[in-house]
C-alpha positions in Angstrom: -12.6 -0.5 9.9 -11.7 -1.8 6.7 -8.4 0.3 7.1 -8.1 -1.1 10.6 -8.7 -4.5 8.8 -6.3 -4.9 5.9 -3.5 -2.8 7.6 -2.5 -6.1 9.3 -1.3 -7.3 6.0 0.5 -4.3 5.6 2.4 -4.4 8.5 2.5 -8.2 9.6 3.3 -9.1 6.0 4.6 -6.5 3.5 6.3 -4.5 6.0 7.5 -6.6 8.9 7.6 -10.9 8.6 7.7 -11.2 5.0 11.2 -9.4 3.9 12.7 -10.8 7.0 11.4 -14.4 6.6 12.2 -14.3 2.7 15.8 -13.3 3.2 16.5 -15.5 6.2 14.4 -18.5 5.4 12.8 -18.5 2.3 16.2 -17.1 0.5 18.6 -18.9 2.9 22.1 -19.5 2.0 22.7 -16.8 -0.5 24.3 -13.6 -0.5 22.4 -10.8 1.1 22.8 -8.6 -2.2 21.2 -11.4 -3.9 18.3 -12.0 -1.4 17.7 -8.2 -1.6 17.5 -8.6 -5.4 15.0 -11.5 -5.2 12.8 -9.5 -3.0 12.9 -6.3 -5.1 12.1 -8.4 -8.2 9.3 -10.1 -6.1 8.1 -6.8 -5.4 8.4 -5.3 -8.4 6.6 -8.0 -10.7 3.7 -8.0 -8.1 3.3 -4.2 -8.9 3.4 -4.8 -12.6 0.2 -7.2 -12.2 -1.8 -4.4 -10.6 -0.3 -1.8 -13.2 -2.0 -4.0 -15.7 -5.4 -4.7 -13.8 -5.9 -1.2 -12.0 -7.6 0.5 -14.7 -9.6 -2.3 -16.0 -10.8 -3.2 -12.5 -11.7 0.7 -12.1 -13.8 0.8 -15.2 -15.5 -2.5 -14.5 -16.6 -1.5 -11.1 -17.9 2.0 -12.1 -20.0 0.3 -15.1 -21.6 -2.1 -13.1 -21.6 0.2 -9.7 -20.0 -2.9 -7.8 -17.2 -1.4 -5.6 -18.3 -2.9 -2.9 -18.7 -6.2 -4.2 -15.3 -6.0 -6.3 -13.7 -4.8 -2.4 -14.9 -8.2 -0.7 -14.1 -10.6 -3.8 -10.4 -9.0 -4.0 -10.0 -9.1 -0.1 -10.8 -12.7 -0.3 -8.2 -13.6 -2.7 -5.7 -11.6 -0.6 -6.8 -13.3 2.8 -6.6 -16.7 1.1 -3.1 -16.2 -0.3 -1.9 -14.7 3.0 -3.2 -17.7 5.1 -1.4 -20.0 2.5 2.1 -18.5 3.0 2.3 -20.4 6.3 2.9 -23.5 4.3 5.9 -22.4 2.1 9.0 -24.4 2.9 12.5 -23.4 3.4 14.3 -22.1 0.6 11.0 -22.1 -1.5 11.5 -18.5 -2.6 9.7 -19.0 -5.7 6.6 -20.4 -4.3 6.6 -17.9 -1.2 7.1 -15.0 -4.0 4.0 -16.3 -6.2 1.7 -16.5 -3.0 2.9 -12.8 -2.2 2.0 -12.1 -5.6 -1.8 -12.9 -5.2 -2.0 -11.8 -1.8 -0.5 -8.3 -2.9 -2.9 -8.6 -6.0 -5.8 -8.8 -3.2 -4.8 -6.1 -1.0 -4.0 -3.8 -3.3 -6.8 -4.7 -6.1 -9.3 -4.1 -3.0 -7.6 -0.8 -2.2 -8.8 0.5 -5.5 -12.2 0.2 -4.4 -11.8 1.3 -0.9 -10.1 4.4 -2.0 -12.8 5.2 -4.5 -15.7 4.9 -1.6 -14.0 7.6 0.0 -16.2 10.0 -2.3 -19.5 8.2 -1.9 -19.4 8.1 2.1 -18.4 11.7 2.9 -19.0 15.2 1.5 -15.6 16.9 -0.4 -15.2 19.4 2.4 -14.3 16.6 4.8 -12.3 14.6 2.6 -8.9 15.2 4.4 -10.6 14.6 7.7 -12.3 11.2 6.8 -9.1 10.0 4.9 -6.7 11.0 7.7 -9.1 9.2 10.2 -9.1 5.9 8.0 -5.4 6.2 7.8 -4.9 6.9 11.4 -7.2 3.6 12.1 -4.9 1.9 10.1 -1.7 2.6 11.7 -3.6 1.7 15.0 -5.0 -1.5 14.1 -1.9 -2.7 12.2 0.2 -1.4 15.1 -1.9 -3.7 17.5 -2.0 -6.5 15.3 2.0 -6.4 14.6 2.6 -6.2 18.0 0.7 -9.1 19.0 2.7 -11.0 16.4 5.9 -9.5 17.5 5.2 -10.9 21.2 4.4 -14.5 19.5 7.9 -14.2 18.0 9.9 -13.3 20.7 8.3 -15.4 23.3 7.3 -18.3 21.1 8.0 -20.8 24.1 5.5 -19.2 26.2 3.0 -19.9 23.3 4.1 -23.8 23.1 6.1 -23.3 20.1 9.4 -25.0 19.5 10.9 -22.6 17.2 10.6 -18.9 16.1 9.7 -19.8 12.5 6.7 -21.4 13.7 5.7 -18.1 15.1 6.2 -16.5 12.1 4.6 -18.9 10.2 1.5 -18.6 12.4 1.9 -14.6 11.9 0.7 -15.0 8.5 -2.3 -17.0 9.3 -3.1 -14.5 12.0 -2.8 -11.3 9.5 -5.4 -13.3 7.2 -7.7 -13.7 10.2 -7.7 -10.2 11.5 -8.3 -8.8 7.9 -11.4 -11.2 7.5 -12.8 -10.2 11.0 -12.6 -6.7 10.8 -13.7 -6.3 7.3 -17.2 -7.3 8.4 -18.3 -3.8 9.3 -17.5 -2.7 5.7 -19.4 -5.5 4.2 -22.4 -5.4 6.7 -23.0 -1.6 6.7 -21.7 0.1 3.6 -24.4 0.1 1.0 -24.0 -1.9 -2.3 -24.0 0.6 -5.4 -25.4 -2.3 -7.6 -28.0 -1.0 -9.9 -29.7 -4.5 -10.2 -29.3 -7.7 -8.1 -29.8 -11.3 -9.2 -32.5 -13.0 -7.4 -31.5 -16.5 -6.4 -34.2 -18.0 -8.8 -32.3 -16.5 -12.0 -30.3 -18.4 -13.8 -26.4 -18.5 -12.9 -25.7 -17.8 -16.8 -27.6 -14.3 -16.6 -25.5 -13.1 -13.7 -22.5 -14.2 -15.5 -23.5 -12.4 -18.7 -24.3 -9.3 -16.8 -20.5 -9.4 -15.5 -19.4 -10.1 -19.0 -21.2 -7.2 -20.5 -19.8 -4.9 -17.4 -16.3 -6.1 -18.0 -16.4 -5.8 -22.0 -18.3 -2.2 -21.7 -15.8 -1.0 -18.7 -12.6 -2.0 -21.1 -13.9 0.0 -24.0 -14.3 3.1 -21.6 -11.1 3.1 -20.5 -9.7 5.1 -23.4 -12.3 7.7 -22.7 -11.7 8.0 -19.0 -7.8 8.3 -19.7 -8.4 11.0 -22.3 -10.6 12.9 -19.9 -8.1 12.5 -17.0 -5.1 13.4 -19.1 -6.8 16.6 -20.7 -6.6 18.3 -17.6 -2.9 19.4 -17.1 -3.2 20.0 -13.5 -4.3 16.4 -12.6 -1.5 15.0 -15.1 1.0 17.0 -13.0 0.1 15.6 -10.0 -0.3 12.2 -11.2 3.1 12.6 -12.4 4.6 14.1 -9.0 2.5 11.2 -6.8 4.1 8.5 -9.4 7.4 9.7 -8.1 7.2 10.5 -4.4 4.8 7.6 -3.5 7.0 5.3 -5.4 10.0 6.4 -2.5 7.4 5.9 0.2 6.4 2.4 -1.0 10.3 1.3 -1.5 10.9 2.5 1.9 8.2 0.3 3.4 8.9 -2.7 2.0 12.8 -2.5 1.7 13.4 -0.8 5.1 13.4 -4.2 6.9 15.8 -5.7 4.4 18.1 -2.7 4.2 18.6 -2.7 7.9 19.4 -6.4 7.8 22.0 -5.8 5.0 24.0 -3.2 6.8 24.3 -5.3 10.1 21.2 -4.4 12.4 19.0 -7.7 13.9 15.7 -8.3 12.7 14.3 -8.6 16.0 15.2 -4.9 16.5 14.4 -3.7 13.2 10.8 -5.0 13.9 10.3 -2.8 17.0 11.2 0.2 14.9 8.3 -1.1 12.6 6.1 -1.1 15.9 7.4 2.2 16.5 6.3 3.7 13.1 3.1 2.4 13.5 1.7 3.8 16.8 3.3 7.1 16.0 1.7 7.0 12.6 -1.8 6.9 14.3 -1.7 10.1 15.6 0.3 11.8 13.3 -1.8 11.0 10.3 -5.0 12.8 12.2 -2.4 15.7 12.8 -1.6 15.9 9.1 -5.4 16.0 8.1 -5.6 19.2 10.6 -2.5 21.1 9.3 -3.6 20.4 5.7 -7.3 22.3 6.5 -5.0 25.2 7.9 -2.0 25.6 5.2 -3.3 23.6 2.6 -2.7 20.2 1.2 0.1 21.0 -1.5 2.2 22.7 1.4 1.7 20.1 3.8 2.6 17.1 1.2 5.7 19.4 0.3 6.6 19.5 4.0 6.0 15.4 4.2 8.0 14.8 0.9 11.2 17.0 2.3 11.1 14.9 5.4 11.3 11.6 3.4 14.1 13.3 1.4 16.0 13.9 4.5 15.3 10.6 6.0 16.9 8.9 3.0 19.9 10.9 3.4 20.4 10.0 6.8 19.5 6.2 6.1 22.4 6.1 3.8 24.8 7.8 6.6 23.5 5.8 9.4 25.8 3.6 11.6 24.2 3.5 15.0 21.2 1.1 16.2 19.7 4.2 17.5 19.8 6.2 14.3 17.4 3.5 12.9 14.9 4.3 15.8 15.3 7.9 15.4 13.9 7.4 11.5 11.5 5.4 12.3 10.2 8.3 14.5 10.3 10.6 11.5 8.7 8.0 9.1 6.1 7.5 11.5 5.4 11.6 11.9 5.0 11.8 8.0 4.1 8.5 6.4 0.2 8.4 7.1 0.1 11.9 6.4 1.6 11.8 3.1 -0.6 8.9 2.0 -4.0 10.3 3.4 -3.4 13.7 1.9 -2.4 12.4 -1.4 -5.7 10.2 -1.7 -7.9 13.4 -0.5 -6.0 15.9 -2.8 -7.0 13.6 -5.9 -10.5 12.9 -4.9 -10.8 16.6 -5.4 -10.0 16.2 -9.2 -12.5 13.1 -9.3 -15.6 13.4 -11.2 -18.9 12.3 -9.7 -19.9 8.6 -10.7 -16.5 7.8 -12.1 -14.9 7.1 -8.6 -13.6 3.6 -9.4 -12.3 4.5 -12.8 -10.2 7.6 -11.7 -8.9 5.9 -8.6 -8.1 2.7 -10.7 -5.6 5.1 -12.9 -4.5 6.6 -9.5 -3.5 3.1 -7.9 -2.1 2.1 -11.4 0.4 4.7 -11.1 1.0 3.9 -7.5 1.7 0.5 -8.4 3.9 1.1 -11.6 5.8 3.5 -9.3 6.3 0.5 -6.7 7.8 -1.2 -9.8 10.5 1.1 -10.3 11.7 1.9 -6.6 12.4 -1.8 -5.2 14.3 -2.7 -8.7 16.3 0.6 -8.7 17.2 -0.3 -4.8 17.9 -3.9 -5.6 19.8 -3.1 -8.8 21.6 -0.1 -7.5 22.7 -2.6 -4.3 23.3 -5.5 -6.5 25.8 -3.5 -9.2 27.7 -1.5 -6.6 27.6 -4.3 -4.4 26.6 -1.7 -1.6 23.5 -1.4 0.1 23.7 2.3 1.3 24.0 3.3 -2.2 20.7 1.4 -2.9 19.0 3.5 0.0 20.4 6.9 -1.4 18.9 6.2 -4.8 15.4 6.5 -3.6 16.3 10.1 -2.8 16.0 10.7 -6.7 12.1 10.1 -6.7 11.3 12.3 -3.8 13.3 15.1 -5.3 11.5 14.4 -8.7 8.0 14.2 -6.8 8.5 17.6 -5.2 9.7 19.4 -8.4 6.3 18.3 -10.0 4.1 19.1 -7.2 5.6 22.2 -6.8 3.4 23.0 -10.3 0.2 21.7 -9.2 -2.8 23.7 -8.1 -5.1 22.5 -5.3 -8.4 21.0 -6.4 -10.3 23.8 -4.8 -8.7 25.8 -7.6 -8.9 23.5 -10.5 -11.4 20.5 -10.5 -12.6 18.3 -13.1 -16.4 18.6 -13.5 -18.6 16.1 -13.6 
């Protein structure tokens, strides 16, 4: 249900309305290549923040056994920042970018601890299935939330609104509300890992001191965790592959709407294509999990990466609107599967009791990758004055990721021991 909850932010804000609103409202009056560069800059800077924070957050959570608590507090940061996006005025791309930065920090930071909980809520033999179910629920929930907001924007007058931008502003608030309400099952039913709880009668300074001690110790242990992670060549190869190919995946998620607008498609049609991705992605994620159990994680991932490479080339060449919808179908078939299998495959490398630390590094690489992709696409578009060449540049990430993944052994053959 947490996947169902936070996917509203991923679909409505990250992939849907933020790129459109940023380009047409918060960056109104500038050339398309300039707004693309600004969007790439905002996306990349938000990833830089997570690169710096991810390993430290994971180490702190492992030391204090407080993954659930960190999940809650970072989610609340993302929820509050998302709700505040509705107050940023026209042309205020810097203010909107800063709010987006805090929202993405909360969203991605919480994902570190959500991913780490995969190991504690299921056995290793069921990780592919459970991870796929999470992503499937996320695509379905995110799709439903996005459908509500699309209806609100398309038929804004029926809802008593004067202009479409009012509907978009309300959509940001709706995403925050959806995230908050549907994360409640995780708060209520997932048991806390905290070893000792502070009572109401204990002074606040005691809890603060405990947090400081966990922070200091966790940061000191970062080097040890990093050395342990990097000592295994197989894990290092997987993380290198993941760094490249997930960068391509995230770049397409974040920049696809902007790219479609830049080559002449209307934002309304592009949002409908995004809806198509969501509803195809729900069953496709489950199918990927079943396929991995039969043919293996690595082979299934390689197929997904290969399809993404073909999508990138097709995106460079496309000229008709129906092609954008066809590409949306192809993305829906592989996007959730690549994400869920990457998570469950890496979980097979993770030693017991160090879940948050290792997933901190895992998410750090994902975020570090997300710096390169949007910036690569934005700079290529700006320097070449061609949004199509910007899209084609993403192909390099999929090719490099596939080459490294081809050298990786699956976790069942080479797993880091606790």
